[in-house]
C-alpha positions as MATLAB code, in Angstrom:
seq = 'XXXXXXXXXXXXXXXXXXXXXXXXXXXXXXXXXXXXXXXXXXXXXXXXXXXXXXXXXXXXXXXXXXXXXXXXXXXXXXXXXXXXXXXXXXXXXXXXXXXXXXXXXXXXXXXXXXXXXXXXXXXXXXXXXXXXXXXXXXXXXXXXXXXXXXXXXXXXXXXXXXXXXXXXXXXXXXXXXXXXXXXXXXXXXXXXXXXXXXXXXXXXXXXXXXXXXXXXXXXXXXXXXXXXXXXXXXXXXXXXXXXXXXXXXXXXXXXXXXXXXXXXXXXXXXXXXXXXXXXXXXXXXXXXXXXXXXXXXXXXXXXXXXXXXXXXXXXXXXXXXXXXXXXXXXXXXXXXXXXXXXXXXXXXXXXXXXXXXXXXXXXXXXXXXXXXXXXXX';
ca = [
      30.286  -28.224   26.733;
      31.255  -30.900   24.111;
      34.562  -31.494   25.932;
      33.338  -33.245   28.892;
      30.141  -34.359   30.452;
      27.518  -32.648   32.055;
      27.806  -32.617   35.607;
      24.313  -34.725   35.119;
      25.446  -37.771   33.863;
      28.429  -37.437   36.957;
      25.540  -36.888   39.001;
      22.720  -39.875   37.814;
      19.455  -40.839   39.164;
      18.626  -37.115   40.465;
      22.549  -36.687   42.141;
      23.114  -38.875   44.963;
      26.441  -37.668   45.034;
      25.467  -33.737   45.334;
      22.783  -34.521   48.544;
      26.220  -36.515   50.206;
      28.698  -33.120   49.695;
      26.006  -31.001   49.965;
      24.730  -32.207   53.382;
      27.940  -32.520   55.216;
      29.077  -28.989   54.092;
      25.799  -27.930   55.480;
      27.187  -29.732   58.942;
      25.779  -31.553   61.521;
      23.182  -28.664   62.298;
      21.681  -29.214   59.297;
      22.269  -33.318   58.440;
      19.561  -34.687   60.257;
      16.277  -31.756   60.058;
      17.763  -31.589   56.468;
      15.644  -34.618   55.266;
      13.853  -33.821   52.349;
      10.096  -34.179   53.950;
      10.707  -31.577   56.553;
      12.030  -29.166   54.522;
       9.916  -29.111   52.128;
       6.976  -28.766   54.913;
       7.792  -24.867   56.081;
      10.600  -24.234   53.294;
       8.824  -21.558   50.595;
       8.776  -22.350   46.595;
      11.377  -19.674   45.074;
      11.842  -18.840   41.793;
      14.911  -16.322   41.025;
      16.750  -15.156   38.156;
      20.445  -15.508   38.126;
      22.028  -13.347   34.789;
      25.248  -14.625   34.075;
      28.102  -12.070   32.651;
      29.299  -15.125   30.614;
      28.891  -16.239   27.414;
      26.774  -19.647   26.924;
      29.945  -20.938   25.447;
      32.161  -20.222   28.561;
      31.555  -23.857   29.694;
      33.044  -23.389   32.850;
      32.721  -19.899   33.550;
      28.363  -20.356   32.234;
      28.346  -23.921   34.423;
      28.931  -22.346   37.694;
      25.637  -21.374   38.147;
      24.128  -23.785   36.128;
      25.696  -26.261   38.871;
      24.492  -23.628   41.526;
      21.672  -23.637   40.406;
      21.372  -27.870   40.043;
      22.745  -27.853   43.134;
      19.991  -26.232   44.742;
      16.964  -27.255   43.475;
      18.868  -31.148   44.145;
      19.300  -29.815   47.738;
      15.169  -28.390   47.959;
      13.790  -31.168   46.421;
      12.591  -28.605   43.998;
      11.099  -26.050   45.902;
      14.545  -23.377   45.414;
      14.613  -22.890   41.749;
      17.018  -20.434   39.987;
      16.925  -19.852   36.105;
      19.967  -18.845   35.477;
      20.149  -16.393   32.289;
      23.321  -15.390   29.788;
      24.387  -12.022   28.983;
      21.704   -9.964   28.019;
      19.338  -11.664   29.490;
      17.783   -8.935   30.634;
      21.675   -7.105   31.054;
      24.279   -6.688   29.973;
      27.277   -7.632   31.948;
      28.949   -3.759   33.031;
      25.028   -3.680   34.488;
      24.647   -6.499   36.183;
      25.709   -5.387   39.883;
      23.406   -2.584   38.962;
      20.335   -4.746   38.068;
      21.083   -7.366   41.476;
      21.521   -4.424   43.467;
      18.065   -3.165   41.938;
      16.663   -6.088   42.366;
      16.012   -6.328   38.115;
      17.294  -10.007   39.087;
      17.758  -11.841   41.950;
      21.026  -12.911   41.868;
      24.458  -12.615   38.979;
      27.843  -14.276   38.105;
      30.208  -12.611   37.244;
      33.532  -10.683   38.495;
      33.493   -8.165   41.317;
      35.561   -5.493   38.668;
      32.236   -4.953   37.161;
      31.734   -2.353   39.384;
      35.119   -0.971   39.662;
      33.989    2.371   37.757;
      31.724    3.800   40.798;
      33.934    1.890   43.772;
      37.661    0.758   42.966;
      36.987   -1.042   45.960;
      35.710   -3.806   43.809;
      38.373   -4.512   42.778;
      39.997   -5.209   45.196;
      37.692   -8.445   45.597;
      38.385   -9.933   41.724;
      42.336   -9.475   41.102;
      44.147   -6.193   41.225;
      47.758   -5.639   39.330;
      49.945   -7.694   41.219;
      47.526   -9.018   44.060;
      46.540  -12.520   45.916;
      46.839  -15.655   43.716;
      44.270  -17.851   43.737;
      45.836  -19.330   47.207;
      45.951  -17.019   48.772;
      42.948  -14.921   47.713;
      40.961  -18.163   48.988;
      42.798  -18.319   52.479;
      42.809  -13.882   53.018;
      38.778  -14.633   52.290;
      37.901  -16.987   54.783;
      40.388  -16.408   56.836;
      41.976  -13.490   56.876;
      39.125  -10.702   57.140;
      38.461  -10.116   54.214;
      34.874  -11.090   53.244;
      33.966   -8.993   57.114;
      36.032   -5.995   54.564;
      34.009   -6.251   51.311;
      30.739   -7.095   53.194;
      30.421   -4.291   54.389;
      32.217   -2.571   51.087;
      28.615   -3.959   49.665;
      26.250   -3.438   51.701;
      26.924   -0.005   50.274;
      25.876   -0.314   46.582;
      22.943   -3.072   48.243;
      24.261   -6.193   47.100;
      25.279   -9.218   49.602;
      28.111  -12.177   47.668;
      30.115  -15.261   48.169;
      32.905  -16.045   46.214;
      31.513  -17.727   43.618;
      35.645  -19.585   41.629;
      38.358  -18.660   40.606;
      40.547  -18.806   36.998;
      44.165  -19.229   38.590;
      47.103  -17.039   37.199;
      46.489  -15.597   33.653;
      48.003  -15.896   31.248;
      49.142  -12.073   29.310;
      47.206  -12.056   25.826;
      47.159  -12.135   22.564;
      49.861  -10.078   19.869;
      50.401   -9.095   16.356;
      54.230   -8.409   17.510;
      56.259   -9.897   20.491;
      56.396   -7.047   23.048;
      60.360   -6.840   23.954;
      61.315   -3.749   26.040;
      58.138   -1.326   27.312;
      59.300    0.854   24.390;
      56.763   -1.560   22.161;
      53.733   -0.397   24.852;
      53.573    2.585   24.021;
      50.110    3.715   21.510;
      49.015   -0.435   21.517;
      45.687   -0.912   21.381;
      45.236   -3.626   24.205;
      41.579   -4.904   24.906;
      42.246   -5.554   28.636;
      39.782   -6.003   31.624;
      39.789   -4.623   35.751;
      42.412   -2.231   36.689;
      45.537   -3.883   34.652;
      44.431   -0.792   32.526;
      45.051    2.331   34.722;
      48.370    0.585   35.046;
      49.596   -0.284   31.550;
      47.859    3.841   30.703;
      50.961    4.677   32.429;
      52.725    3.324   29.626;
      51.196    4.674   26.968;
      48.992    1.797   26.553;
      45.341    2.477   24.765;
      43.836   -0.111   27.118;
      39.917   -0.954   25.300;
      37.364   -2.299   27.248;
      35.890   -4.981   24.761;
      33.734   -7.154   25.380;
      34.418  -11.584   25.524;
      32.373  -12.369   22.459;
      34.069   -9.268   19.984;
      37.613  -10.131   20.490;
      38.459  -11.799   17.949;
      36.523   -9.833   14.751;
      38.424   -6.635   16.650;
      42.223   -8.585   16.817;
      41.009   -9.783   13.150;
      39.821   -6.735   11.571;
      42.778   -4.569   13.328;
      41.068   -1.819   16.192;
      43.012   -4.407   17.883;
      46.893   -4.694   18.612;
      46.414   -6.759   21.240;
      43.614   -8.566   23.482;
      43.757  -10.435   27.041;
      41.395  -13.182   27.924;
      41.667  -15.243   31.049;
      44.021  -18.610   30.118;
      44.278  -21.898   27.321;
      40.685  -23.387   27.832;
      38.927  -20.293   26.886;
      41.679  -18.376   24.678;
      41.439  -21.303   22.838;
      37.734  -21.658   22.295;
      37.488  -18.274   21.466;
      39.896  -19.145   19.019;
      42.289  -15.768   19.244;
      45.313  -18.163   18.774;
      44.422  -17.488   15.419;
      44.627  -13.504   13.872;
      47.305  -12.542   17.193;
      49.955  -15.066   17.081;
      52.233  -13.752   20.249;
      51.125  -15.388   23.572;
      51.989  -13.253   26.513;
      52.753  -14.690   30.321;
      52.147  -14.288   32.655;
      48.927  -11.437   33.467;
      50.341  -10.257   36.058;
      47.077   -7.626   36.007;
      45.623  -11.071   37.113;
      47.310  -13.191   39.307;
      44.122  -15.332   40.601;
      40.205  -13.414   39.319;
      38.654  -14.398   41.753;
      34.181  -14.499   40.251;
      31.367  -14.027   42.925;
      27.661  -15.131   43.802;
      25.272  -11.846   43.351;
      22.717  -11.333   45.794;
      20.293   -8.379   46.011;
      20.134   -7.700   49.980;
      16.781   -7.307   50.720;
      16.264  -10.824   48.552;
      19.157  -12.497   50.483;
      17.730  -11.302   53.595;
      14.670  -12.505   53.341;
      15.288  -16.508   53.096;
      14.932  -18.814   55.353;
      18.044  -19.791   57.209;
      18.842  -22.810   56.057;
      17.878  -21.078   52.411;
      21.189  -19.135   53.208;
      23.278  -22.149   54.319;
      22.327  -24.089   50.942;
      23.665  -20.801   49.262;
      27.366  -20.796   50.762;
      27.568  -25.158   50.675;
      26.442  -25.104   46.769;
      28.583  -21.920   45.686;
      32.523  -23.425   47.635;
      31.609  -26.239   46.165;
      30.840  -24.749   42.482;
      33.700  -22.362   43.850;
      36.193  -25.280   44.199;
      34.848  -26.958   40.755;
      35.896  -23.714   38.754;
      39.527  -24.218   39.421;
      39.298  -27.100   39.378;
      38.799  -27.499   35.501;
      41.049  -24.354   34.746;
      44.328  -26.628   36.617;
      42.596  -29.693   34.874;
      42.252  -28.063   31.348;
      44.718  -25.361   30.638;
      48.098  -27.545   30.680;
      46.286  -29.680   27.497;
      45.479  -26.504   25.155;
      48.300  -24.654   26.244;
      49.868  -27.556   24.576;
      47.439  -27.744   22.040;
      48.475  -24.350   21.317;
      51.089  -24.109   21.224;
      51.046  -26.991   18.820;
      48.926  -25.471   16.258;
      51.845  -22.495   15.926;
      51.319  -19.400   18.647;
      54.706  -18.110   20.316;
      55.283  -18.071   23.810;
      56.365  -15.313   25.238;
      57.428  -13.840   28.746;
      56.793  -10.642   29.470;
      60.608   -9.027   29.748;
      61.963   -7.723   33.176;
      61.632   -3.880   32.273;
      57.673   -4.084   31.779;
      57.553   -6.012   34.598;
      59.623   -3.989   36.850;
      58.038   -0.725   35.094;
      54.754   -2.562   35.362;
      54.852   -2.560   39.556;
      55.696    0.758   40.021;
      53.128    1.553   37.994;
      51.119   -0.612   40.293;
      51.366    0.701   43.119;
      51.557    4.259   42.106;
      47.836    4.222   41.117;
      47.959    2.202   44.182;
      49.007    5.608   46.376;
      46.761    7.024   44.071;
      43.545    5.828   44.622;
      44.179    5.395   48.242;
      43.888    9.316   48.467;
      40.845    9.833   47.667;
      39.020    6.410   48.813;
      38.859    5.553   52.309;
      36.962    2.127   51.743;
      40.343    1.608   48.635;
      43.100    2.721   51.733;
      41.418    0.542   54.244;
      41.313   -2.383   52.266;
      44.367   -2.939   49.727;
      46.311   -2.538   52.996;
      44.793   -5.013   55.691;
      45.071   -7.075   51.331;
      49.321   -5.753   51.114;
      49.411   -6.897   54.466;
      48.294  -10.452   54.624;
      50.070  -11.147   50.535;
      53.089  -10.207   51.948;
      52.612  -12.727   54.917;
      51.486  -15.240   52.716;
      54.010  -14.665   50.124;
      56.687  -15.137   53.021;
      55.323  -18.886   53.988;
      55.093  -19.417   50.079;
      58.539  -18.729   49.403;
      59.523  -20.700   52.306;
      57.768  -23.825   51.207;
      55.120  -23.782   48.177;
      57.983  -21.990   45.456;
      60.691  -23.863   47.417;
      58.808  -27.141   45.812;
      57.024  -25.853   43.083;
      60.407  -24.479   41.879;
      62.230  -28.017   42.398;
      59.686  -30.003   40.742;
      59.475  -27.306   37.623;
      63.423  -28.103   37.451;
      62.671  -31.612   37.733;
      60.641  -32.130   34.616;
      62.602  -30.317   32.216;
      65.140  -32.987   33.619;
      62.846  -35.945   32.215;
];
């Protein structure tokens, strides 16, 4: 990416920083035996392909699998190589999970929402309207039982996955005119992904599944009235501020969008345990890196957007309250038909309520004080 140094520049001469972090992440059982000669003696040489759901100009998102590929190569002394391919190489994003499941490619990187058309339970792994924030999502996955729940669901599709980053809370998107009430949503042609479209459709919104690279032109030619993508840093790179001036927030449909590295289940099972451990550690490092980059870069991007004329506006309260009611109705409708969704959703809702009990006491109180202190200068 042009706006920051490549990771190779931060880790010169073959990446000693990467090796140090990775070795620590694999634990004491691997730290000694995985010295380069020992690993090389018994480890197979593998050449895998990974298809990304994201365009190459979205450096944080496309850069995540590139980082994972580099870490894995370094940790295996080049014996395990992962070639990173962009959208359409060889499959478009909408068929990415099918391609991994079928073994067309060994790996993929993208949101679980790519599979929600076949099973809405998939959406719960990435984000649903009024779901978990990024920190809550990580806690649920790593320590709250979500990983085991989703492993059962994804196994039915021949998939294994590891968390591969989080965008954090997203923005509400770019609009030609300000949304001042629920009435302003009626008939709106709105590019929106995930389950948010089903929720907003109950207001009379016309959800559009426009691919990321096509959003700008669709707004410019008025095929769209509004569009959401991710947040300030990526939205600025797509140039959306040039064709729709009102920037609404928050993106309540994705309060913390978790991305994943996807593996063909049979290919994963055939890997040596050491390679599986390396992939787990690499995915964990890359996942932390993705969110750190968004948190570091979004503030200045937001400043630039506002300085350039973007009109920053919160969604009105009736939109937020109405959307929450719609979301609960949608979840009840899906749960009545899909046992997996019902089971996983109930687990998520219980965990979410406990998380916000804790956040209300400490996190929110602290953050609210600091936000007000900042406003006072």
